[in-house]
C-alpha atoms as one frame of an Amber mdcrd trajectory, in Angstrom:
protein
  12.746  35.993   6.743  13.402  35.129   2.967  10.175  34.847   0.743   9.379
  34.789  -2.841   7.402  38.013  -3.742   5.922  39.963  -6.617   5.128  43.665
  -6.310   2.814  43.775  -9.320   1.046  41.332 -11.640   3.166  39.842 -14.345
   6.499  40.502 -12.548   9.191  37.784 -12.314   8.940  36.249  -8.799  12.003
  37.072  -6.761  13.553  35.998  -3.375  13.374  39.034  -1.133  13.661  39.873
   2.517  10.244  40.328   4.207   9.224  40.918   7.987   8.453  37.862   9.994
   4.635  37.245   9.851   2.246  37.973  12.796   0.606  35.066  14.526  -3.151
  35.659  15.016  -5.300  34.014  17.885  -6.320  30.982  15.601  -3.102  30.548
  13.653   0.278  28.906  14.014   3.679  30.044  12.753   5.309  27.351  10.493
   9.025  26.954   9.908   8.708  25.768   6.202  10.472  22.743   4.845   8.869
  22.542   1.465   6.169  23.985  -0.626   4.626  22.789  -3.877   3.964  24.542
  -6.988   0.501  24.614  -8.462  -0.800  26.200 -11.632  -2.771  28.347  -9.674
   0.177  29.980  -8.126   1.488  31.319 -11.469  -2.108  32.185 -12.488  -2.225
  34.533  -9.296   0.996  36.053 -10.259  -0.157  36.613 -13.672  -3.411  38.359
 -12.494  -5.675  35.738 -13.857  -7.511  35.405 -10.492  -7.953  39.049  -9.840
 -11.862  38.829 -10.302 -12.140  36.413  -7.397  -9.158  37.183  -5.044  -8.452
  40.058  -2.868  -4.607  40.588  -3.597  -2.393  42.869  -1.688   1.196  43.825
  -2.876   3.912  42.927  -2.216   2.566  39.487  -2.574   4.283  36.371  -1.123
   3.206  33.512  -3.538   2.029  30.057  -2.847  -0.447  28.274  -0.822   0.797
  24.653  -0.146   3.143  24.188   2.818   4.926  21.387   4.725   6.899  22.494
   7.915   7.285  22.413  11.864   5.225  24.464  14.219   7.333  27.110  15.867
   4.671  28.994  17.725   0.982  28.826  18.281  -1.647  31.508  18.659  -3.307
  32.032  22.099  -6.617  30.407  21.024  -4.845  27.291  19.481  -5.199  23.914
  21.105  -4.951  21.606  18.112  -1.099  22.150  17.766   1.906  22.971  19.791
   5.560  23.753  18.885   7.539  20.922  17.294   4.458  19.599  15.439   4.901
  18.496  11.957   2.282  19.774   9.755   0.861  20.277   6.257  -1.437  22.964
   4.921  -3.438  24.691   2.095  -2.808  28.122   3.509  -5.574  29.983   1.483
  -6.773  32.904   3.290  -9.339  35.548   2.446  -6.770  38.033   1.501  -3.837
  36.876  -0.770  -0.733  38.625   0.628   1.066  36.216   3.104   1.531  32.940
   1.139   3.693  29.854   1.773   6.841  30.564  -0.672   8.648  31.692   2.687
  10.844  30.461   5.440   7.981  31.254   7.848   4.242  30.913   7.306   1.291
  31.937   9.538  -1.442  29.515   8.845  -4.939  29.272  10.514  -5.452  25.916
  12.164  -8.469  25.455   9.820  -5.902  25.036   6.898  -3.635  22.573   8.738
  -3.287  18.777   9.286  -0.499  16.615  10.719   2.092  15.428   8.345   1.746
  11.903   7.204   4.479   9.750   8.536   4.810   7.770   5.334   5.521  10.805
   3.134   8.898  12.790   2.858   8.793  16.628   3.384   8.821  17.076  -0.461
   5.841  14.678  -1.007   3.772  16.090   2.094   4.275  19.656   0.525   2.741
  18.240  -2.585  -0.396  16.673  -1.057  -2.638  19.579   0.313  -4.052  21.654
  -2.660  -3.842  18.873  -5.244  -5.253  16.149  -2.803  -8.048  18.376  -1.582
  -9.073  19.182  -5.077  -9.161  15.654  -5.940 -11.159  14.379  -2.929 -13.599
  17.351  -3.208 -14.192  16.732  -6.885 -14.795  13.017  -6.170 -17.149  13.975
  -3.461 -19.104  16.290  -5.617 -19.516  13.377  -7.989 -20.486  11.059  -5.296
 -18.086   8.345  -6.404 -18.840   4.956  -4.976 -17.478   1.403  -5.309 -19.703
   0.442  -8.265 -18.700   3.411 -10.286 -16.553   3.723 -13.338 -14.570   7.045
 -13.259 -13.047   8.838 -16.116 -10.110  11.122 -14.899  -8.969  13.482 -17.598
  -5.098  14.562 -17.306  -4.668  11.547 -14.907  -0.908  11.690 -14.798  -0.910
  15.409 -13.418  -0.715  16.415  -9.808  -4.429  16.537  -9.227  -5.140  13.633
 -11.515  -2.720  11.296 -10.072  -4.208  11.613  -6.660  -7.729  11.499  -7.973
  -6.951   8.210  -9.520  -5.510   6.791  -6.202  -8.370   8.001  -4.189 -11.066
   6.686  -6.519  -9.179   3.167  -6.580  -9.085   3.253  -2.871 -12.854   3.593
  -2.944 -13.230   0.645  -4.954 -14.030   2.445  -8.299 -12.834   1.384 -11.839
 -10.772   4.022 -13.084  -9.853   5.161 -16.633  -7.225   7.877 -17.039  -6.347
  10.040 -20.056  -2.519  10.726 -20.658   0.059  10.746 -23.344   1.411   7.229
 -24.071   4.647   7.913 -22.068   2.572   8.042 -19.033   0.387   4.947 -19.525
   2.690   2.498 -17.434   2.686   5.233 -14.782  -1.171   5.098 -14.746  -1.108
   1.415 -14.521   0.982   1.591 -11.518  -1.499   3.898  -9.791  -4.331   1.404
 -10.680  -5.952   3.038 -13.804  -6.555   1.837 -17.193  -4.840   4.334 -19.621
  -6.232   5.872 -22.766  -4.543   8.614 -24.905  -6.188  11.947 -24.858  -7.052
  13.946 -27.982  -9.155  13.320 -31.103 -10.942   9.899 -30.910 -10.970   9.975
 -27.049 -14.737   9.194 -26.721 -14.314   6.084 -29.196 -11.268   4.867 -27.156
 -13.119   5.122 -23.861 -16.131   3.355 -25.311 -13.905   0.529 -26.490 -13.261
  -0.030 -22.835 -16.734   0.696 -21.323 -19.336   0.518 -24.293 -22.118   1.943
 -22.109 -20.082   5.016 -21.014 -18.747   5.785 -17.496 -20.548   6.905 -14.438
 -18.297   9.712 -13.465 -15.931  12.045 -15.306 -13.493  14.502 -13.795 -12.458
  17.352 -16.054  -9.018  18.688 -14.894  -7.905  20.309 -18.209 -10.938  21.916
 -19.874 -11.515  22.364 -23.634 -12.249  19.178 -25.521 -12.042  17.086 -22.383
 -15.197  18.907 -21.186 -17.130  18.065 -24.172 -15.869  14.362 -24.236 -16.814
  14.119 -20.486 -20.352  15.212 -21.100 -20.661  12.708 -23.935 -19.433   9.671
 -22.139 -21.399  10.100 -18.838 -24.938   8.721 -18.227 -26.047  11.805 -16.202
 -24.531  15.177 -16.719 -24.793  15.962 -12.903 -21.711  13.474 -12.497 -19.346
  15.550 -14.601 -17.166  17.707 -12.312 -14.783  20.186 -13.688 -12.204  22.108
 -11.645 -11.513  24.295 -14.762 -14.710  25.576 -16.437 -17.582  27.140 -14.159
 -19.621  26.963 -17.305 -19.947  23.259 -16.795 -23.140  23.934 -14.748 -25.063
  25.155 -17.833 -24.734  21.506 -19.094 -25.911  20.189 -15.845 -22.456  19.496
 -14.473 -20.659  20.467 -11.313 -17.844  22.974 -10.839 -15.605  22.723  -7.945
 -13.016  25.493  -6.550 -11.076  23.698  -3.804 -11.376  24.829  -0.253  -9.089
  24.523   2.671 -10.432  21.718   4.855  -8.554  20.309   7.934 -10.789  17.179
   8.109 -10.319  16.366   4.365  -6.535  16.952   4.675  -6.306  14.576   7.814
  -8.329  11.879   5.743  -5.673  12.220   2.862  -2.953  11.736   5.374  -4.561
   8.819   6.847  -5.021   7.228   3.325  -1.286   7.888   2.782  -0.157   6.206
   5.948  -2.413   3.219   4.945  -0.477   2.694   1.840  -3.170   3.657  -0.463
  -2.110   7.192  -1.633   1.294   8.673  -2.603   2.756  11.778  -4.010   4.924
  11.486  -7.028   7.430  14.289  -7.026   8.887  14.982 -10.564  11.134  17.981
  -9.884  12.680  19.429  -6.464  14.114  22.911  -6.764  15.370  25.512  -4.205
  12.793  28.383  -3.293  14.997  30.836  -5.196  14.163  29.015  -8.551  10.581
  29.745  -8.344  10.590  31.430 -11.734  12.110  28.193 -13.350   9.502  26.060
 -11.514   6.767  28.254 -13.009   8.038  27.862 -16.409   7.984  24.092 -15.986
   4.445  24.299 -14.630   3.256  26.514 -17.416   4.390  23.734 -19.990   1.652
  21.428 -18.627   3.590  18.285 -18.978   4.451  17.628 -15.444   3.925  14.078
 -14.062   3.020  14.549 -10.430   4.328  17.602  -8.518   7.119  20.171  -8.606
   8.314  20.982  -5.207  10.365  23.872  -3.807  12.593  23.346  -0.810  13.604
  25.997   1.782  17.561  25.718   2.140  17.708  26.868   5.819  15.116  24.515
   6.975
């Protein structure tokens, strides 16, 4: 099969020939339609997660996948060949990722593809959607809350906005001015990020917010802590050190139940995935360059030409 691999940290990702993956007892073989690009993908390729990941080379990159089940392991009863699935295929060892024509994924990482989403949109849902929903859960977001979402126009942020709105919360989202109309379309009240953010948020909510999601780090972390009533309701996906200030750190986990809930939210018309750019799998390096710039609205998706 064709797959995007690196043989060492810092290498340029390249399309290469790799053996078809073996399918374990609790896994299924997925014929890939599309995968999405997340910042963690190029951070893994750069070696920035070496302290927490057991990486084996050559490494097939990527974790998100959308495709069709081709074969199931002997213990699998949840899926059968022909089922359309999505998944956050993060395993205990990073070696066989999702940037490939075929992906062997444990059933614990998979859910059925939402019928309302295209293949490209479906590929963009798993990691970002799970991150958003697990961060909101850690903050115990409910109907009466006002939620500040930092970097609200990005892949995780745009989904967090929609999920919080679906729960009945009031949402304030930070973004550059060019993305303010986009945030309004998602149901958020936009504010510009950068110097003066705390004052701009307090103009909308004089008493501060109930919950703050820190999806960018740096000054956003400090502003979030200043704006919430209780530090325990600041959740960061960037800075583990937030715990020292009383906040919560979330590192996303595969969760089939959460992924199913996200799909149901999409099919109910309450959640969509904005795909900014679609590229063929062989242009992974270009996709990584775009992701590194940090200006993406929504998701960058790679499609598998032979699928």
